[in-house]
C-alpha positions as a Markdown table, in Angstrom:
| # | Residue | x | y | z |
|---|---|---|---|---|
| 1 | Unk | 183.8 | 7.8 | 214.4 |
| 2 | Unk | 183.7 | 11.5 | 213.6 |
| 3 | Unk | 187.5 | 11.6 | 213.5 |
| 4 | Unk | 187.6 | 9.0 | 210.8 |
| 5 | Unk | 184.7 | 10.4 | 208.7 |
| 6 | Unk | 186.2 | 13.9 | 208.3 |
| 7 | Unk | 189.4 | 12.6 | 206.6 |
| 8 | Unk | 187.4 | 10.2 | 204.4 |
| 9 | Unk | 185.1 | 13.1 | 203.4 |
| 10 | Unk | 188.2 | 15.2 | 202.3 |
| 11 | Unk | 189.5 | 12.2 | 200.4 |
| 12 | Unk | 186.2 | 11.8 | 198.5 |
| 13 | Unk | 186.0 | 15.5 | 197.7 |
| 14 | Unk | 189.6 | 15.5 | 196.5 |
| 15 | Unk | 189.0 | 12.5 | 194.3 |
| 16 | Unk | 185.9 | 14.2 | 192.8 |
| 17 | Unk | 187.9 | 17.3 | 191.9 |
| 18 | Unk | 190.4 | 15.3 | 190.0 |
| 19 | Unk | 187.8 | 14.1 | 187.4 |
| 20 | Unk | 188.5 | 15.2 | 183.9 |
| 21 | Unk | 186.0 | 17.9 | 183.1 |
| 22 | Unk | 187.0 | 17.9 | 179.4 |
| 23 | Unk | 185.5 | 14.4 | 178.8 |
| 24 | Unk | 182.1 | 15.8 | 178.2 |
| 25 | Unk | 183.4 | 18.5 | 175.9 |
| 26 | Unk | 185.5 | 16.0 | 173.9 |
| 27 | Unk | 182.5 | 13.7 | 173.5 |
| 28 | Unk | 180.3 | 16.5 | 172.2 |
| 29 | Unk | 183.0 | 17.6 | 169.7 |
| 30 | Unk | 183.2 | 14.2 | 168.0 |
| 31 | Unk | 181.5 | 14.1 | 164.6 |
| 32 | Unk | 178.9 | 11.4 | 164.5 |
| 33 | Unk | 179.4 | 8.3 | 162.3 |
| 34 | Unk | 176.4 | 7.1 | 160.3 |
| 35 | Unk | 175.8 | 4.0 | 158.3 |
| 36 | Unk | 173.3 | 2.4 | 155.9 |
| 37 | Unk | 172.9 | -1.0 | 154.3 |
| 38 | Unk | 172.6 | -1.2 | 150.5 |
| 39 | Unk | 171.1 | -4.0 | 148.5 |
| 40 | Unk | 170.3 | -4.3 | 144.8 |
| 41 | Unk | 166.6 | -4.4 | 143.9 |
| 42 | Unk | 164.8 | -6.7 | 143.1 |
| 43 | Unk | 166.1 | -9.4 | 145.4 |
| 44 | Unk | 165.3 | -13.1 | 144.6 |
| 45 | Unk | 165.1 | -16.0 | 147.0 |
| 46 | Unk | 167.7 | -18.8 | 146.8 |
| 47 | Unk | 170.6 | -17.0 | 145.2 |
| 48 | Unk | 173.4 | -15.0 | 146.8 |
| 49 | Unk | 172.6 | -11.3 | 146.9 |
| 50 | Unk | 175.3 | -8.6 | 147.3 |
| 51 | Unk | 175.0 | -6.5 | 150.5 |
| 52 | Unk | 177.1 | -3.4 | 151.2 |
| 53 | Unk | 177.5 | -1.5 | 154.4 |
| 54 | Unk | 178.3 | 2.2 | 153.9 |
| 55 | Unk | 179.9 | 3.9 | 157.0 |
| 56 | Unk | 180.3 | 7.6 | 156.8 |
| 57 | Unk | 181.6 | 10.5 | 158.8 |
| 58 | Unk | 180.8 | 14.0 | 157.5 |
| 59 | Unk | 179.6 | 12.4 | 154.2 |
| 60 | Unk | 183.0 | 10.7 | 153.6 |
| 61 | Unk | 183.8 | 7.0 | 153.9 |
| 62 | Unk | 184.8 | 6.0 | 157.5 |
| 63 | Unk | 187.4 | 3.3 | 157.7 |
| 64 | Unk | 186.4 | 0.4 | 160.0 |
| 65 | Unk | 189.2 | -1.5 | 161.8 |
| 66 | Unk | 187.3 | -4.6 | 162.9 |
| 67 | Unk | 184.8 | -7.1 | 161.3 |
| 68 | Unk | 181.2 | -5.9 | 160.8 |
| 69 | Unk | 178.6 | -8.5 | 161.7 |
| 70 | Unk | 175.6 | -8.8 | 159.4 |
| 71 | Unk | 172.6 | -10.7 | 160.8 |
| 72 | Unk | 169.7 | -11.9 | 158.6 |
| 73 | Unk | 166.5 | -12.6 | 160.4 |
| 74 | Unk | 162.7 | -12.8 | 159.9 |
| 75 | Unk | 159.8 | -12.6 | 162.2 |
| 76 | Unk | 158.8 | -16.2 | 161.4 |
| 77 | Unk | 162.2 | -17.8 | 161.7 |
| 78 | Unk | 164.1 | -15.5 | 164.1 |
| 79 | Unk | 167.9 | -15.3 | 163.4 |
| 80 | Unk | 168.8 | -17.1 | 160.2 |
| 81 | Unk | 172.4 | -16.4 | 159.7 |
| 82 | Unk | 175.2 | -14.1 | 160.9 |
| 83 | Unk | 178.1 | -13.3 | 158.6 |
| 84 | Unk | 181.3 | -11.3 | 159.3 |
| 85 | Unk | 182.6 | -8.8 | 156.8 |
| 86 | Unk | 186.3 | -8.0 | 157.1 |
| 87 | Unk | 187.5 | -4.4 | 157.0 |
| 88 | Unk | 188.1 | -3.0 | 153.5 |
| 89 | Unk | 190.9 | -0.4 | 153.1 |
| 90 | Unk | 190.0 | 0.4 | 149.5 |
| 91 | Unk | 186.2 | 0.3 | 149.2 |
| 92 | Unk | 182.9 | -0.4 | 150.9 |
| 93 | Unk | 182.6 | -3.6 | 153.0 |
| 94 | Unk | 180.5 | -6.1 | 151.0 |
| 95 | Unk | 179.3 | -9.7 | 151.4 |
| 96 | Unk | 176.7 | -12.0 | 149.9 |
| 97 | Unk | 173.6 | -13.1 | 151.7 |
| 98 | Unk | 171.2 | -15.9 | 150.7 |
| 99 | Unk | 167.5 | -15.3 | 151.4 |
| 100 | Unk | 165.9 | -18.7 | 151.8 |
| 101 | Unk | 162.4 | -17.9 | 150.4 |
| 102 | Unk | 160.1 | -15.1 | 149.5 |
| 103 | Unk | 159.0 | -12.9 | 152.3 |
| 104 | Unk | 160.1 | -10.0 | 154.6 |
| 105 | Unk | 163.6 | -10.1 | 156.2 |
| 106 | Unk | 165.6 | -7.8 | 158.4 |
| 107 | Unk | 169.3 | -7.2 | 157.9 |
| 108 | Unk | 171.2 | -5.8 | 160.9 |
| 109 | Unk | 174.8 | -4.6 | 160.8 |
| 110 | Unk | 176.8 | -4.3 | 164.0 |
| 111 | Unk | 179.6 | -2.0 | 163.2 |
| 112 | Unk | 182.5 | -1.4 | 165.6 |
| 113 | Unk | 183.3 | 2.3 | 165.9 |
| 114 | Unk | 186.0 | 3.3 | 168.3 |
| 115 | Unk | 185.0 | 1.7 | 171.7 |
| 116 | Unk | 181.3 | 1.6 | 170.7 |
| 117 | Unk | 179.1 | -0.4 | 168.4 |
| 118 | Unk | 176.8 | 1.2 | 165.8 |
| 119 | Unk | 173.7 | -0.8 | 164.8 |
| 120 | Unk | 171.8 | -0.3 | 161.6 |
| 121 | Unk | 168.9 | -2.3 | 160.3 |
| 122 | Unk | 167.1 | -2.6 | 157.0 |
| 123 | Unk | 163.8 | -4.4 | 156.2 |
| 124 | Unk | 163.9 | -6.1 | 152.9 |
| 125 | Unk | 161.2 | -7.6 | 150.7 |
| 126 | Unk | 162.2 | -10.7 | 148.8 |
| 127 | Unk | 160.3 | -12.1 | 145.8 |
| 128 | Unk | 156.5 | -12.1 | 145.8 |
| 129 | Unk | 155.1 | -10.5 | 148.9 |
| 130 | Unk | 151.6 | -10.8 | 150.3 |
| 131 | Unk | 149.5 | -7.7 | 150.5 |
| 132 | Unk | 150.2 | -7.5 | 154.3 |
| 133 | Unk | 153.9 | -7.9 | 153.8 |
| 134 | Unk | 153.9 | -5.1 | 151.1 |
| 135 | Unk | 152.1 | -2.8 | 153.5 |
| 136 | Unk | 154.7 | -3.4 | 156.3 |
| 137 | Unk | 157.5 | -2.8 | 153.8 |
| 138 | Unk | 155.9 | 0.4 | 152.5 |
| 139 | Unk | 155.4 | 1.7 | 156.1 |
| 140 | Unk | 159.1 | 1.1 | 156.8 |
| 141 | Unk | 160.2 | 2.9 | 153.7 |
| 142 | Unk | 158.3 | 6.0 | 154.8 |
| 143 | Unk | 160.0 | 6.1 | 158.2 |
| 144 | Unk | 163.2 | 7.9 | 159.0 |
| 145 | Unk | 166.4 | 6.4 | 157.5 |
| 146 | Unk | 168.6 | 4.4 | 159.8 |
| 147 | Unk | 171.8 | 5.9 | 161.1 |
| 148 | Unk | 173.5 | 6.6 | 164.3 |
| 149 | Unk | 176.4 | 7.9 | 166.1 |
| 150 | Unk | 178.7 | 6.6 | 168.8 |
């Protein structure tokens, strides 16, 4: 048994030494990609509203190669709709979203960046909000802006 385990140990050690030690350095040198969702204010229920997804790297537009998924949801109804936005070479990806009624909604953008997915969310107040809904919306607006990196 010992005769077999020694060669196996050398094989394992040899395999570990062949790992690419530059992977960690390469990952740390990549500039983060950030994103945010833009909507016009005020938003009315029932009609299509424009929604833009701005994706930036070093403050400059970052070109997305695949579709961006926009998901509209609410705490009362769960997921309402998911829409795909095709990549735009000359401009910011944009779509229209229809908010069914007054209330609080959440838009989530799933953005493919290289081999990863960047998720950004935005809470949106539509139409006339209750006092509680307005408090929730105001609390979200005072929190840190959504962004991320891959």
